[in-house]
N, C-alpha and C positions, 0 to 999 in steps of 0.2 A: 291464696297463691296467685290467682289471675290478676287480682287488683294490685298485689305487690309488684308483679312484673310491669304492669302499666305505669305505676308510680315511678319505678326505677328508670324505665325507658324515657319517660317525660323529663325526669330530673337530669339525666345524663345528656339528653338532647339539648336542654337549655344551657347546661353548664359548659358543654363543648361547642355549642353553636353549630351543630350538625343536624341533618334531618333525622326524623324518628326512624326512617327506613334503615339508615346506617346502623343505628343502635339495635333495632330489631334483628337485623342480619347478624350482627356480632353476637347477640344473645342466643340466637338459633345455633350458631357455631359452638358456643360454650355448652349448651344443653346437649348437642349432638356428641360432643367430645365426652361428656359425662356418661351418656348412654352407651357409648362405644366401649367403655371400660367393663361393661357387663360380659363382654365376649373375649375369650382368649385369642381367637383368630382375628385377622384383619378385616373386620366387618365394615360395610358401607352403610352409615347411619345418617339419616336426614331428619331434621326437626322443622316444623312449621308452627309459627305463632299467629293466632288470630289477632289482627291489628285492632279489632274492636273490643273483644272480650278478654284478651290476654291469655286465653287457653292455648295449650300447645299439644301437638301430636307428634309422635316419633315413629319412624319406620326403618326397618332394615331392608336394604334393596340388593337385588342381584340383576346385573345387566344381561340381557338375552343376546348371545353371540352365535354366529353361524357354526354348524357342526364341524365344517371343514377347518375352521380357524382353531378349534380346540380351546381349552381353558387356559388363558394366560394368567389369570388371577382367580384361582378356584374359590376363594372366600367371598368374591365379589361378582362372580359370573355364573351363568347357567346356560348350558347348551340348548339350542332351539328345540330339538326333539324332546328333551326332558321338560322344558318349559311348557310345551304344549300339553303335557300330561297334567301339569300343575294348574295351568290357567289357559284353557283352550282359546285359540284365536289371537294370542299374544304374538307380536312380531319382533323380528330382530331389531335391536336398538331401543326397545322398550324395557321397563323394569318390572320384575316381580317384587311385590312389597309385602312385608310382614309387619303388622301393627305391633308396637311396643307399648308397655305400660308407661304412663307419664312419669317423668323424673321429679322427685320432690325438690323444689327450688332451694329449700334450706339445706338439703343434703350436699349440694355442690358448693354451697357457700356463696353469699352475695359478693364477697370480696373477690373470689376467683372469677366470677362472672364479670365483675366490674373490670378486672385486669384484662380479660379477654376482649371486652368491649373497647377499652382504652387503646389496646394494641391495634385493633382494627381501625379505630379512628386515626391513630398515628400513621398507619399504613395508607389510609385514604388521603390524609394531608400530604404525605410524602409523594404519592402518585400525582396529586393535583399540582404540587410544586414542580415536579419533573415535567409534567405536561405544559405548564405555563412557561417554564424555562426553554423547552424545546421550541415552542411556538414563537418565542422572541427571535430565534435564529442567530443568537450571538456567536461570534467566533473567538472573542477574547473575554476571559473571565477576569474581573477586577475585584479583589477582596483583600481583607486583612488577615495576616497570619494569626490564627487562633491558638494553635499549639503545634509542637513538633513531635512526630511519631516515627522513631527509628530512622531519623535522618530526613524523612519526608516532611513537607510542610502542609498543614491543613489550613486552607483558606476559607474564610467565611464572608458571604455577601448576603445580608439580610438573614433569612433562615436557611439558606442554601450553603452547603459545605462542598469543597472540592479538594482533591489531593494532588499536590505537586511532588512527584517522586524526586529523590535526591539525584537520580540519574538524568532527570530532565531539567535540572538547574544549570545555569551557565557556569562553566568551570571558574573556580576561584571566587564566586560571589558568596557572600555570607548573609543569609537572611535571618532575621530575628523576630521574636514575638512582637506583634503590633505593627510590623512593617506593612505598608500598602504595596501590593504586588499585582502585576498584570501577567497573564500567561495565555497561551493558545489552548483552546479546548480540543484535545486530541481524541477523547473518547467519552461517550455517554453510555453507561450500562445500567439500565433500570433494575437489573437483577442483583447488582452489587450489594453486599451486606453493609458496607460502610458508606463511603462517599461514592455517589454514582457518576461523578464527573472527574475525569483524569486530565491533568494539565501538562503542558510542556513549554519551557522557555528556550529549548535548544532546537526545536523543529524549524526547518526553513519556512514553513507556513506561518510561523509567528512573525517573521520579518515582513512577509507579504501582508498579513492582517494589520500590522502596525502602520504600514504605508497607506492601506485602505482607509484607516482612521484619519491620518494626517493629510491625505491628498483627496479633496472632494471630487476632482476630475475622474478618479477611478470609479467612485460610486455612480457618477453621472454617465459612465460608459464611454467617456472621451479618451480614456487612457487605460491600459491594462498591463499588469505585471505578468509576463508570460512564464518566466522561469526564475527560480531562486537557488543559489548554491551557497553553502555556509559552513564555516568552521566556528562554532559557537564561542563567543568571547574574544575571537581574534579578527575574523574578516568575513565579509559576505559579498556576493555579487548578485545583482538583480538585473534582469533583462526586461526592458519596457518598450511598448509600442503605442503610438498615438493614432487614434482613428479620426482626429480632426486636424487638418493641415495647419490650422492656426496655432496649434499647441506644440511647443518644443518639449518633448517628453522628459529629457534628462533635467532640464532647468525647472520644469514643473515639479518634479519629485524632490529636487534640492530645495526649492522654495527661496523666497527673498532673503538674502543674507545667509542662506543655508539653514533657515529656520526649520523646515520640515525634516530634512535628513538628520539634523542635530537632535530633534525631538525623538526620533527613532533610535539614534545612537545612544542617547542618554538612557533610554529604557533598556538597552542591551548592554549597559555597562561600558560604553565607549567603543563598542565593536566597530571597526572600519567597514564602510559600505561603498562598493563600487557600483555605479549605475551605468549600464551600457545599453545601447540600442539593440533591440531584437531584430533579427532578419530571417526570412524563410529560406535564404540562400546560405547553406551550411558554411561555406568558406568565408563569406562576409560576416556571419555571426561569430565565427571563431576569431576573426580579425578584431571585431569589436570587443569580444570577451577578454582578449589578451591585453587590451589597453592598460597602462599607457605605453606599452612596447609597440614599436613600429615593425610591421611584417614585410619581408622582402618578397617571399613567394610561398606558395602552398601546393603540396602534392596530395591529392585525395585518394584514399583506398576505400572504395565503397564496400567491398567484401568484408573487410575487418572493421569497417566503420572507424577508420583512423585517419589522421592527417599528419604529414610531416611539414612542420612550419619552420621556414628559414628566417632567421634574424641575424643582423650583424653583431659584431662583438660588443658594440656600445649598448645595444638593446637586449642582449642576452640575459643580463641579471634582472632586468625589468620583466621580461617575459616569463622567466622561471619563478622569480619571487623568492622571498626568504624561505629556505627549506622546501622549495618547490611549491609554495602555497598558491601563487598566482596561476601557474599552469594547471595545478590540481583542481582549483575552483573553476577555471575556465572549462576544463574537461567535463566536470560535473554539470555545469550550467548548460553547455551545448549538447551533451550526450555523445560527444566524439572523443576518442582517445587522441590527445594532442602530444606529438613528439617534437620538442624544440631542438633545432639543429643550427649549428653555425654554418656559414657558407662552405667551409672546408669539409665539415661532416656531411653536408648535403652532397657535395661533389663526390666524396668517397662512396656514399650510398648509391648515387647514380651509377658510378662505375661498377659497383657490385651488382646492381639490377641489370646493367647492360651485359655483364658477364653471364648472369643466369639466363638471360634471353638468348645470348650467343650460344651457350651450351645447349639450350632447348632446340634451337634451329639446327645446330650441327648434328645433334643426336637423332632427332625425329625426322629430319629431312635428308640426312646423310649428305651434308654439304660441308665444305671447308670453312674456315673462319672468315675468309674474304667475302664469300657469298653471304654468310650470316650477317656480317657487318653491313653489307649493301642493304639487306632488308631492314636492319635497325636504323640505318641512316635515312632510309626512305619513309620511316615512321611506322613500320609494321611491328606490332607488339604482341601478336598471338598467331597460333596456327590457324585459327578460324579465318582470319583475314586473308592469309595466303591461299586457303582452300576455296574461298568463296568470293573474293573481290573480283570485279570485272577483269577480263583478260587484258584489256587495254592498259590497266595500271601496271601490270607486270611487263607488258610489252614496252611501256615507257621507260622502264628501268634498263631494258636492253636484252631481255630474254627472248629467244625464238619460240615458235609455237610448240615445238616438240619438248623443249625444256620446261615450258610453262605447264604443259599437260602432265609431265612427269612430277614436277613439284606439287601440283595440285593433288595428284593421286597419293603421293607420299604424305602430304598434310592430312588428307581425309583418312587414310589408313591409321595414321598416328592418333587422330581424334577418336576414331572408333575403338582403338586399343585402350586409350585413356578412359573413355566412357565405360567400356567393359570392366576395366579394373575398378572404376568408381562404383559400378553396380555391384561388384563382388564385395566391396567394402561396406556398402549399404546393407547387403544381405548378411554380412558378418556382424552387423550392429543394428538389428531391427528396433531395439529399444531407443537408440539415439535418434532414429528417424522420427520418433513421436514428438520430439522437441522442435517446435516451429522455428526457434531461434537458430537451430543448427542447419546450415546449408550443406549440400553434399560435399563441398570443398572442406568445410570445417570438420565434418564427420570423418573424411579421409585423413585429415591431420590427426584426429583423435585415435582412429584405428591404428595408424602408423605408430602411435605411442602405447598400443595395447589397451586403449580405453574403449571398451566395446559394449558395456552394459550401463543401465541406469545407476547401479551401485558403484561401478568404476568411476563414473562421472561425479557421483555424490561424494566420493572419498577424496577427490582432488582438493587441494588448497586453491584459493583464489589466484595467487601468483603463478601457480603451476598451469592453470587453465589459460591465464593471460599469455604465458610464454608459449603454450602449444598452439593456441588459436589466433592470437593477436587481438582478441576482444579487449575492451577496456575493463578496468577493475569493477565498475558498477555492473556492467553487463555480465561479467564472469560471476560476480557474487550472487546476482539474482538467479542466474542459471543453476548454480550449485544449490541454492536454497530450494528451487523448484525440483531439482533431482532428488533432494533429501525428503521432500514432502511425504512420500509414502512410508518413510520410517515412523512417522508420528500418527498415521491414520489408524 
């Protein structure tokens, strides 16, 4: 029997071009599985084969665990106190071993052992392929469609397979067997039973990865794609910045005669690509992102992270784009909610904002509309300014010392009342205060709509949250997903 084992190990090692240790390990697993069948319970069995003689020994083992931990796997564990009675001096983490009679090799069958060994060899080959692939650091997978599986495409490159789900294919593209396809590597899962690589052709990262292939300056660190927004198969916007003043970033990405951007477009089925300059100034970035439309003015609302962008009638269709595509992509690219307004709409909104401010001053300061308008015309936009600006500024408007003192007191009292009300709203919604994205002002808006708990927030639709808070769709969607996370824990 011992000689038979050694001959089998040597033959398989030569046939499969693997080390004898891999084959010995696989054979030990096969023998252990055979010995384990002697027990009805879930026994822990280990087999060792002498690499020189081929003789093997089997043991049933029990892991020694602390008394306070209890037995989590009674068939495989022994409490420390009981273990000391069986084998004095043994420590927690060590094993009590019971010698088993050797298994007759012919009994388990050479074929069964061979199959177990071959499976282990295949697993080792798969692990090696995965390790080699990860070490290459590729972001794009290029392969041939080997087969179609329930709408998904299985791509093959050498001995490596990858799955491109139907949902990650560009809309309206028809892929066929034998087609050469490139896609972005979105996920690598070593534990996956089928293909351990998942691909995407719709992800914004795919556009970025394609430009990195076509534009050497990106790899050289002279140029960077900062952001990408995309509607797959239709249009994409990328924001670029150059770190070398000699480089013109947009022209570099376009290439001579449009060669570089055309190569990317062809890979994406003709998808239009706008290349814009990135800027760390939000307003300028939005202006760049809305190109080719020309912007007249911008009003920024930091609290709701939104901008009202005014364009004339001629530029209005360009700014909005077909079915709102241009402004939608610009919002996604910049991370700001962009509201496109005509000059008339902008004026109407300014009047509305002025009326809200007028009403605030009249109500909280107990003044008439003429005094409220004086404050507005002088550039005062909050109660804080009236309460804490230097007295000289109020004197310059024409108020005497007594009136200034009274106005200051009223403003401070109003601010204290507002702060107290806000504190009460925060106390009424402690779960919402756990979300860093929600400012006290946003929480106040939610509480006013009877949204007070994590579940209340989770049950909102994205458009409802946008309407209540003024957040953009992306921010609202991410916040709702975060609020729902505990449902799946």
